[in-house]
ROSETOR-597780 format. One record per residue (C-alpha): residue number from 1; residue in one letter; z negated, y negated, x negated. Coordinates in steps of 0.05 Angstrom, whole numbers. Example, Ala and Ser with C-alpha at 12.3 -4.5 7.8 and 13.67 -1.06 7.14 Angstrom:
ROSETOR-597780
1  A  -156  90  -246
2  S  -143  21  -273
end
This chain:
ROSETOR-597780
1  M  2698  1184  1845
2  S  2655  1128  1852
3  L  2582  1148  1873
4  R  2513  1115  1870
5  L  2456  1166  1857
6  Q  2384  1139  1852
7  V  2332  1184  1827
8  Q  2268  1173  1788
9  C  2255  1225  1727
10  R  2210  1224  1672
11  R  2248  1266  1625
12  P  2327  1252  1634
13  H  2343  1307  1582
14  R  2306  1360  1626
15  F  2332  1335  1695
16  D  2354  1398  1735
17  E  2359  1370  1810
18  P  2415  1416  1830
19  T  2446  1363  1879
20  A  2448  1310  1827
21  I  2472  1355  1770
22  D  2531  1375  1818
23  I  2550  1301  1837
24  V  2547  1276  1762
25  G  2588  1338  1743
26  R  2650  1313  1785
27  C  2649  1248  1757
28  H  2683  1225  1695
29  Y  2629  1180  1671
30  A  2557  1161  1689
31  V  2512  1107  1676
32  A  2436  1121  1677
33  I  2387  1064  1683
34  H  2316  1082  1659
35  G  2249  1046  1651
36  R  2213  1035  1585
37  K  2150  1004  1565
38  D  2152  928  1543
39  N  2154  928  1465
40  G  2152  848  1456
41  D  2230  836  1477
42  E  2274  845  1535
43  S  2329  880  1499
44  V  2366  933  1541
45  W  2368  993  1498
46  L  2438  1025  1497
47  G  2449  1099  1492
48  G  2487  1162  1513
49  R  2544  1204  1483
50  D  2601  1155  1507
51  A  2602  1107  1449
52  E  2660  1070  1478
53  L  2636  1058  1542
54  R  2563  1045  1516
55  D  2593  991  1472
56  A  2633  960  1529
57  I  2575  953  1571
58  G  2531  930  1516
59  S  2586  870  1500
60  S  2587  856  1573
61  L  2517  847  1580
62  R  2506  807  1519
63  K  2568  760  1547
64  A  2523  753  1608
65  G  2465  728  1567
66  F  2423  790  1560
67  D  2402  820  1498
68  A  2428  896  1487
69  D  2420  940  1426
70  F  2440  1009  1406
71  N  2375  1059  1424
72  E  2354  1096  1357
73  R  2286  1113  1388
74  L  2314  1144  1455
75  P  2387  1152  1439
76  G  2404  1196  1506
77  T  2451  1240  1467
78  E  2423  1308  1493
79  L  2478  1346  1531
80  T  2426  1364  1582
81  N  2413  1290  1599
82  I  2440  1270  1666
83  C  2489  1215  1637
84  N  2513  1268  1596
85  R  2528  1320  1650
86  T  2600  1290  1673
87  L  2666  1322  1668
88  S  2675  1293  1598
89  R  2606  1319  1576
90  K  2583  1243  1558
91  G  2557  1179  1594
92  V  2510  1117  1579
93  Q  2440  1104  1584
94  L  2408  1038  1591
95  E  2337  1033  1579
96  L  2304  970  1610
97  P  2234  942  1594
98  R  2184  933  1646
99  S  2186  858  1639
100  L  2263  854  1649
101  R  2258  903  1710
102  R  2205  859  1743
103  K  2248  798  1734
104  L  2307  829  1759
105  A  2268  853  1822
106  R  2247  781  1833
107  D  2308  740  1818
108  T  2368  761  1862
109  S  2418  717  1819
110  L  2396  748  1754
111  R  2397  818  1787
112  E  2470  807  1810
113  T  2491  777  1740
114  F  2458  838  1707
115  C  2497  888  1754
116  E  2561  852  1749
117  A  2558  850  1675
118  V  2549  928  1679
119  R  2608  936  1724
120  C  2650  892  1681
121  G  2637  941  1623
122  L  2662  999  1663
123  P  2734  1026  1661
124  S  2780  1000  1713
125  T  2803  1053  1770
end
């Protein structure tokens, strides 16, 4: 199942919107994209319980020219995190700093490169 669901939530590990949980619960994997404060760099922080998928997306992002590092501060490993409520009970969480989000919003080409890099890290269906 390939589905896109966009929801804004301040505490993803406490997210309990029934429709979203139902949709994600029928998927084999999920990638949640979150915003974070700037901290001096534009690194995408990688988290979630699906280490293999997380690493594949991180590798793909780095090949596309983006900085991507494991997220120790906000690891996204809680079972109640929306990205981990899949059939496999694991998913990926990407934390994007505000400065990168602003660049992606302004620059269509950069946004397409970012999206394609994330897609390239996903399993083939």
